[in-house]
Every structure is written in C-alpha cells, then in structure tokens.
C-alpha positions in Angstrom: 248.9 209.2 59.0 245.1 209.0 59.4 244.5 211.1 56.4 246.7 208.9 54.1 244.9 205.8 55.3 241.5 207.2 54.6 242.6 208.5 51.2 244.1 205.2 50.3 241.0 203.3 51.3 238.9 205.5 49.0 241.5 205.2 46.2 241.4 201.4 46.6 237.7 201.3 45.9 238.1 203.3 42.8 241.0 201.1 41.7 239.1 197.9 42.1 236.2 199.3 40.1 238.5 200.4 37.4 240.2 197.0 37.3 236.8 195.3 36.9 235.9 197.5 34.0 239.3 196.9 32.4 239.1 193.2 32.9 235.7 193.1 31.2 237.1 195.1 28.3 240.0 192.7 27.8 237.6 189.7 27.7 235.4 191.3 25.1 238.3 192.2 22.9 239.8 188.7 23.2 236.6 187.0 22.1 237.5 188.1 18.6 240.3 185.5 18.7 243.9 185.1 19.8 246.5 187.5 18.6 248.6 186.0 15.8 252.3 186.9 15.4 253.0 188.7 12.2 256.4 187.3 11.6 255.2 183.8 10.8 255.8 182.7 7.2 253.0 183.4 4.7 252.4 179.8 4.0 251.7 178.2 7.4 249.8 175.0 6.4 252.8 172.8 7.1 254.1 174.8 10.1 253.3 173.8 13.7 251.2 176.1 15.8 252.6 177.3 19.1 250.2 179.0 21.4 251.6 181.2 24.2 249.6 182.5 27.2 251.2 185.9 27.9 252.2 188.6 25.4 255.7 188.9 27.0 256.4 185.2 26.4 254.7 185.5 23.1 257.2 187.9 21.8 260.1 185.9 23.2 258.8 182.7 21.5 258.1 184.5 18.3 261.6 186.0 18.1 263.2 182.7 19.0 261.4 180.5 16.5 261.4 183.1 13.7 259.5 182.0 10.7 259.7 178.3 11.5 256.4 178.0 13.4 253.1 179.9 13.6 252.8 181.6 17.0 249.5 182.7 18.5 249.3 184.8 21.7 246.3 184.6 24.1 246.7 187.7 26.3 246.4 191.1 24.5 248.5 194.1 25.3 247.8 195.8 28.6 246.2 192.7 30.1 246.9 191.9 33.8 247.7 188.2 33.7 246.5 187.8 37.3 243.0 188.9 36.4 242.7 187.4 32.9 240.2 184.7 32.1 240.2 183.3 28.6 237.1 183.2 26.4 235.7 179.9 25.1 237.4 180.6 21.7 240.7 181.2 23.3 240.4 178.0 25.4 239.8 176.1 22.1 242.8 177.8 20.6 245.0 176.5 23.5 243.5 173.0 23.2 244.2 172.9 19.4 247.9 173.9 19.7 250.7 171.7 18.6 252.7 173.1 21.6 251.3 175.3 24.4 253.8 177.6 26.1 253.0 178.9 29.6 254.8 180.8 32.3 253.9 178.5 35.1 254.4 178.7 38.9 250.7 179.6 39.2 251.1 182.9 37.2 248.2 182.3 34.8 245.7 182.3 37.7 242.5 182.1 35.5 243.9 179.6 33.1 245.1 176.8 35.3 242.2 174.4 34.6 242.5 174.9 30.9 246.3 174.3 31.0 245.8 171.1 33.0 243.2 169.9 30.5 245.5 170.6 27.6 248.2 168.7 29.3 245.9 165.8 30.1 244.8 165.6 26.5 248.4 164.7 25.5 249.3 168.1 23.9 252.9 169.0 24.9 253.1 172.0 27.3 256.3 173.9 27.8 256.6 175.7 31.1 259.2 178.5 31.4 259.2 178.4 35.2 260.2 174.7 35.1 263.4 175.5 33.3 265.0 177.9 35.9 265.8 178.2 39.6 262.8 179.9 41.2 263.0 182.4 44.0 260.8 181.9 47.0 258.5 184.5 48.5 257.1 184.0 52.0 255.3 187.3 52.4 258.4 189.2 53.7 261.0 191.0 51.6 264.6 191.7 52.5 263.8 195.0 54.2 262.6 193.1 57.3 265.8 191.1 57.3 268.1 194.0 56.9 266.3 196.9 58.6 265.0 195.2 61.8 266.4 193.4 64.8 266.8 189.6 64.7 263.9 189.0 67.1 261.4 190.3 64.5 262.1 187.0 62.6 262.4 184.8 65.7 259.5 182.8 64.4 261.3 181.8 61.2 264.3 180.5 63.2 262.0 179.1 66.0 264.3 181.0 68.4 261.3 182.3 70.3 260.4 178.8 71.4 264.0 177.7 71.7 264.7 180.4 74.3 262.3 178.6 76.6 262.4 175.0 75.6 264.0 172.7 73.1 261.0 170.5 73.2 258.1 171.3 70.8 255.5 170.0 73.3 256.7 172.4 76.0 256.9 175.2 73.4 253.2 174.7 72.7 252.3 175.1 76.4 254.6 178.0 77.1 253.6 180.1 74.1 249.9 179.3 73.6 248.8 182.7 74.9 251.2 184.6 72.6 249.9 182.5 69.6 246.3 183.4 70.3 247.0 187.1 70.7 249.6 188.0 68.1 249.5 188.0 64.3 253.3 188.3 64.3 253.6 184.6 65.3 252.2 183.3 62.0 255.2 181.1 61.3 255.2 179.8 64.9 251.5 178.8 64.4 252.5 176.6 61.6 254.5 174.5 64.1 251.6 174.2 66.5 248.5 172.1 66.0 246.2 174.7 67.6 245.0 176.8 64.7 247.6 175.8 62.2 245.0 174.8 59.6 243.4 178.2 59.8 246.3 180.6 60.1 246.3 183.9 58.2 249.6 183.0 56.6 248.2 179.8 55.1 245.3 181.7 53.5 247.5 184.5 52.3 249.9 182.2 50.5 247.6 179.4 49.5 248.9 179.5 45.9 252.4 178.8 47.1 255.6 180.8 47.5 257.3 180.3 44.1 257.9 183.7 42.5 256.6 183.4 38.9 258.0 186.7 37.5 261.1 185.1 35.9 261.2 187.4 32.9 262.5 190.3 34.9 265.9 188.5 34.7 267.0 188.1 31.1 269.6 185.5 32.0 266.9 183.2 33.3 264.9 183.7 30.1 268.0 182.8 28.1 268.3 179.6 30.0 264.6 178.7 29.4 264.8 179.6 25.7 267.6 177.2 25.2 265.3 174.4 26.6 262.4 175.7 24.5 264.4 174.9 21.3 264.4 171.2 22.3 260.6 171.2 22.6 260.0 173.0 19.3 262.5 170.8 17.4 260.3 167.8 18.3 257.3 169.2 16.4 256.5 168.0 12.9 257.3 170.3 10.0 260.3 172.1 11.6 263.7 172.6 9.9 266.0 171.7 12.8 269.1 173.4 11.4 267.3 176.7 10.6 265.6 176.6 13.9 268.9 176.2 15.8 270.3 179.3 14.0 267.2 181.3 14.9 267.4 180.3 18.6 271.2 180.9 18.8 270.7 184.4 17.4 268.0 185.2 19.9 269.9 183.8 22.9 272.8 186.0 21.8 270.5 189.0 21.8 269.4 188.2 25.4 273.0 188.1 26.5 273.6 191.5 24.9 270.4 192.8 26.7 271.8 191.6 30.1 275.1 193.3 29.5 273.4 196.5 28.3 271.1 196.6 31.4 274.0 196.1 33.7 275.8 199.0 32.1 272.7 201.2 32.3 272.2 200.5 36.0 275.9 201.1 36.8 275.0 204.8 37.5 273.0 203.7 40.6 275.3 203.4 43.6 275.1 200.4 45.9 273.4 202.3 48.7 270.7 203.6 46.2 269.7 200.2 44.8 266.4 200.1 46.6 263.1 199.3 44.9 259.6 200.1 46.1 257.0 198.6 43.7 253.3 198.2 43.2 253.3 194.5 43.9 256.1 191.9 44.3 257.1 191.6 40.7 260.8 192.6 40.5 262.4 190.0 42.7 264.3 188.4 39.9 265.5 191.8 38.6 266.7 192.6 42.1 268.4 189.3 42.4 270.2 189.6 39.1 271.3 193.3 39.4 272.0 193.5 43.1 269.0 195.6 44.2 266.9 195.4 47.3 263.1 195.2 47.2 262.3 197.4 50.2 258.6 196.7 49.9 255.5 196.8 47.8 252.2 198.6 48.1 250.5 195.2 47.5 252.8 192.9 49.5 251.9 189.9 47.4 253.0 188.0 44.2 249.6 188.6 42.7 247.7 191.9 42.0 244.5 190.1 43.2 245.6 190.6 46.8 244.8 193.8 48.6 246.9 196.3 50.5 246.1 196.7 54.2 246.3 200.0 56.1 249.1 198.6 58.3 251.0 197.5 55.2 250.8 201.0 53.7 251.7 202.7 57.0 254.7 200.5 57.4 255.8 201.1 53.8 255.4 204.9 54.2 257.6 204.8 57.3 260.3 202.7 55.5 260.3 205.0 52.4 260.8 208.0 54.7 263.5 206.4 56.8 265.5 205.2 53.8 265.1 208.4 51.8 263.8 206.4 48.8 263.3 208.8 45.8 260.9 206.8 43.7 258.0 204.4 43.9 257.7 202.1 40.8 254.2 201.6 39.5 253.0 199.3 36.7 251.5 200.1 33.4 248.8 197.4 33.9 247.7 198.8 37.2 246.3 202.1 38.4 248.9 204.4 40.0 246.4 206.0 42.3 247.7 204.3 45.5 251.3 205.1 44.6 250.4 208.7 43.8 248.6 209.2 47.1 251.4 207.5 49.0 254.0 209.7 47.4 252.0 212.9 48.0 251.5 212.1 51.6 255.1 211.2 52.2 256.1 214.5 50.6 259.5 215.6 49.5 260.7 214.6 46.1 259.3 211.0 45.9 258.5 210.3 42.3 256.1 207.7 40.9 257.6 206.0 37.9 255.7 203.5 35.8 257.4 200.3 34.6 256.3 197.6 32.2 256.0 194.7 34.5 253.5 192.1 33.2 252.6 193.3 29.6 254.4 194.7 26.7 253.6 198.2 25.5 251.7 199.6 22.5 253.5 200.6 19.4 255.7 203.7 20.1 255.9 203.0 23.8 259.5 201.8 23.8 258.3 198.5 25.2 256.9 196.8 22.0 259.2 193.8 22.5 260.6 192.0 25.4 264.1 193.3 24.8 262.8 196.9 24.3 260.7 196.6 27.5 263.6 195.5 29.6 265.8 198.2 28.3 263.1 200.9 28.9 262.6 199.6 32.5 266.4 199.7 33.2 266.6 203.2 31.8 263.7 204.4 34.0 265.0 202.8 37.1 268.5 204.3 36.5 267.1 207.7 35.9 264.9 207.6 39.0 267.6 206.3 41.4 270.8 207.8 40.1 272.1 210.7 42.3 
C-alpha cells in the first residue's frame, strides 16, 4: 500500500497543477463574454434576459423557456463550477439580468458575493436548490453505516458517552482523554466545549452539509422547473400562455428521461448498485435509483478539497472487499488518481468517466441535460451490469 500512496501523492501534485492551468484558461475564454443560447428568438429587444450560472442549468432553462426569453450562460463547457471565478464582464452580465438563475446550496463557490450583490440590488434570483428537498452530507457516506459495526458511529448517537453517563458534564470528564487523542471523536467534540470551536470536522465542513448536486436526479429538476415557470411568468414581455406550453412540454420530457433511466439501470442487480466516484457528486442519483455511494476519492462535496492518504487507503480496501468493478471519474477532473487507484487494486477495476458538473462538447452524447443524463445512465449500467 506504500507504493500506491506515494504514487497518489505525486499524481495529486500533477493534478493540482493541471487544474490551475485549466482554471486560468476558462477565465481567459470567458472574458470574451457570457455564452448566449442560440434558441432565443431573433428579435430579442422586447424579451427578458435570463442569466444562468452553470451550463447544465443553462440548458435546462433554455429548453424550458423556449423562444420566450433570451438566455445567457456564464460558465463555459468543461468548467469546474467549484473552481470558477467570473470575469468583471460576466459579473456585469449577472447584475444586468432581468432574472438570475443559480444552483444554490453553496455550489457556485466563486460567485457567492456577486449573487448576493445581485439579490441586494433588487434583481430577482431564482435558486434551484431552494425548490427541492436537499440531501445532507456530513462527511460520511452509507458504506460506513452499512459495512461497519455500530460502535464506529457511536459519536453520532452519543452512545459512547451514554454508556458511561447520562449527564453531559460527567461525559466531558470521563472522555476528555479520548477526545484529545482521537480524530474519530469529531462529532463528540462538537458536544464538548474543549476544542469544539477548532475541530477538524468544523473546518472540513465550514460551507455546510447541504448537497448541491440536485441535477443528478431528474425528478428534482422537474419539481424545480415547475417553480421556475412562476418566476419567468412574472417578467415583462412574456407570453404566459405560450410559456406555459413550453414548460409543460419540457417537464414531460424530464418525466420521460426519468423513466428511461430507470429502465436502463434495471440491468444492474440490487447487490451491484454500488458507486465509487471522484468526489461526492452522485448522492441524488443514488437516492433516486437505489444505489449506494460506497465512497469517493475526494470525500467531499467540493473538488476544492483534497484526498488524504488514509482516505485513499480505506477506499482501496473497500473496493477490494466489495468487489466493485468500476470507479467513476468526471469529465471536468483529471482521472489520474482514479487510474492509479484502479491499477494498484488490480483485477478488472475499470475507470469510467461521467458527465457530472458540465455538459459535453458537440458529438459527446452529453450536449444537453437530457442527453448527459442518458449517457451517464448507459455508462453506469454497462460498467456495473454482470
């Protein structure tokens, strides 16, 4: 295992350098101006302008509103939304919108101040994450609930303290030594005044535990799109009747997408519905289609976090123990760590790239949200079916 950790550390340095170059490239390209949806009506003088942060939501909004509004998208194809910082021109585009559409739940990490400023200025902001029930992520996925003994999560239930005392004051005294010498007691530290303000857990999850990756479940997107219609209908220059027809048609296509994905994934047996991903991006997909997220190379909701040696070592052991046949990478991230991990585990572990946080280029099979989701379902089914 020493060799895999050394290789992974070296790969991580290369990956970070590559990400920095890619991020700089995105910023330069975007300085030329925000991407404009080509389906808008030729005469747009009287149409409202809707500005959307991510290209996935940009496609969803464009398809839903049809030719009844001008849609501009800030993030270009291939952009990692966690790393993205808008140019001054893009910030101005957001500020001049008739309606700004964002993902929310902290997803647009480099745009939060601009979004807040736009909202404070009185411009309406529609947040997709506010329209659906969000999943919570506390740093642990279901594999630790299902593949380990109950005592590993004693901190979450406070059972470790309760075994010795029902009183919190006595618990502080009885367990102070364990809190000072064990990283496994991060949740217990939150209940004790000594060090609770400086716990590793607090720093790791300072952006909150709401999972922002809602688009991996098309049924949640359908719910949010239905609410978006109300916000768009309030804009000046919109034909409400025509708009309603356009939204109804798109919601129907999302329902068809959900049914199609369910059918595609039927070939994966219950015991094989296990996902290992690059970072924690497919929680809603797993929730909708009855998969388990065994773990992620970067055990975080953001790609700005880093994988530790112990995380990788634990994940390698889990993959081996469960006989997982595939590791799912992302098109917006380097697959170097996944490739190294798969090689070192050996056997027939395959690395399969999914479109997670950006649409694909023309001809990729992921040019639209519906095409992207269908492609991902097909790749998952092919990788996990017996």
